[in-house]
C-alpha positions as CSV (number, residue, x, y, z in Angstrom):
1,X,-11.7,6.2,14.7
2,X,-11.2,8.4,11.6
3,X,-7.5,7.4,11.5
4,X,-8.4,3.7,11.5
5,X,-10.8,4.2,8.5
6,X,-8.2,6.3,6.6
7,X,-5.5,3.7,7.3
8,X,-7.7,0.9,5.9
9,X,-8.4,3.0,2.8
10,X,-4.6,3.6,2.4
11,X,-4.0,-0.2,2.7
12,X,-6.6,-0.7,0.0
13,X,-4.9,2.0,-2.1
14,X,-1.5,0.2,-1.7
15,X,-3.0,-3.2,-2.5
16,X,-4.7,-1.9,-5.7
17,X,-1.5,-0.1,-6.8
18,X,0.5,-3.3,-6.2
19,X,-2.0,-5.2,-8.2
20,X,-2.0,-2.6,-11.0
21,X,-5.8,-2.0,-10.6
22,X,-7.6,1.3,-10.9
23,X,-7.8,3.3,-7.7
24,X,-11.0,4.0,-5.8
25,X,-9.5,6.9,-3.8
26,X,-7.2,9.8,-4.5
27,X,-4.1,9.9,-2.3
28,X,-4.8,13.6,-1.7
29,X,-8.0,12.7,0.0
30,X,-6.4,10.2,2.4
31,X,-3.3,12.0,3.7
32,X,-2.3,15.6,4.3
33,X,-1.6,17.4,1.0
34,X,1.8,18.5,2.2
35,X,3.1,14.9,2.4
36,X,1.5,13.5,-0.7
37,X,4.6,13.6,-2.9
38,X,6.8,12.0,-0.2
39,X,4.2,9.5,0.8
40,X,3.7,8.5,-2.9
41,X,7.4,7.5,-3.0
42,X,7.0,5.6,0.2
43,X,4.0,3.7,-1.3
44,X,6.1,2.9,-4.3
45,X,8.8,1.4,-2.0
46,X,6.2,-0.7,-0.2
47,X,4.7,-1.9,-3.5
48,X,8.2,-3.0,-4.7
49,X,8.4,-5.1,-1.5
50,X,5.0,-6.7,-1.6
51,X,4.8,-7.7,-5.3
52,X,7.2,-9.5,-7.6
53,X,6.6,-9.3,-11.3
54,X,8.4,-12.2,-13.0
55,X,6.4,-14.5,-15.2
56,X,3.2,-13.2,-13.6
57,X,2.4,-11.4,-10.4
58,X,3.8,-13.0,-7.2
59,X,3.3,-12.0,-3.6
60,X,6.6,-10.7,-2.3
61,X,5.6,-11.4,1.3
62,X,4.8,-15.1,1.2
63,X,6.1,-16.0,-2.4
64,X,2.7,-17.4,-3.5
65,X,1.5,-17.0,-7.0
66,X,1.3,-16.5,-9.9
67,X,-1.8,-14.4,-9.6
68,X,-4.0,-12.4,-11.9
69,X,-4.3,-8.7,-11.0
70,X,-7.6,-9.3,-9.2
71,X,-6.3,-12.4,-7.5
72,X,-3.3,-10.6,-6.2
73,X,-5.4,-7.8,-4.9
74,X,-7.7,-10.2,-3.1
75,X,-4.7,-12.1,-1.7
76,X,-3.1,-9.0,-0.3
77,X,-6.4,-7.7,1.3
78,X,-7.4,-11.1,2.7
79,X,-4.0,-12.5,3.9
80,X,-1.6,-9.5,4.3
81,X,-3.8,-6.5,5.2
82,X,-2.3,-6.3,8.7
83,X,1.3,-6.6,7.2
84,X,0.5,-3.8,4.8
85,X,-1.1,-1.7,7.5
86,X,2.0,-2.1,9.6
87,X,4.3,-1.0,6.7
88,X,2.1,2.0,5.9
89,X,1.9,3.0,9.6
90,X,5.7,2.8,9.8
91,X,6.2,4.9,6.7
92,X,3.7,7.5,7.8
93,X,5.4,7.8,11.2
94,X,8.8,8.3,9.4
95,X,7.3,11.0,7.2
96,X,5.7,12.9,10.0
97,X,8.9,12.9,12.0
98,X,10.7,14.4,8.9
99,X,8.0,17.0,8.4
100,X,8.0,18.0,12.1
101,X,11.7,18.9,11.9
């Protein structure tokens, strides 16, 4: 249960970062402190996939746009939250495998 809540907060964190909005949460509060630097790089990689910044903000997943910052955030949360959740879960799994070794 706690993992699901944390994952939803991470999805919101990613959507806010992609939309260039201020953050509600600190990444250190959402994941283990030992993986924060590596996970921050993974989030940057995810952000580069889900947002395209040419003549406005465009969704990199469905190519809709242009959006305002808030509009992109709402679009990502309402339409692509499961996609972002899958991407975050996949990145977390990769990081935890690296840390275990």
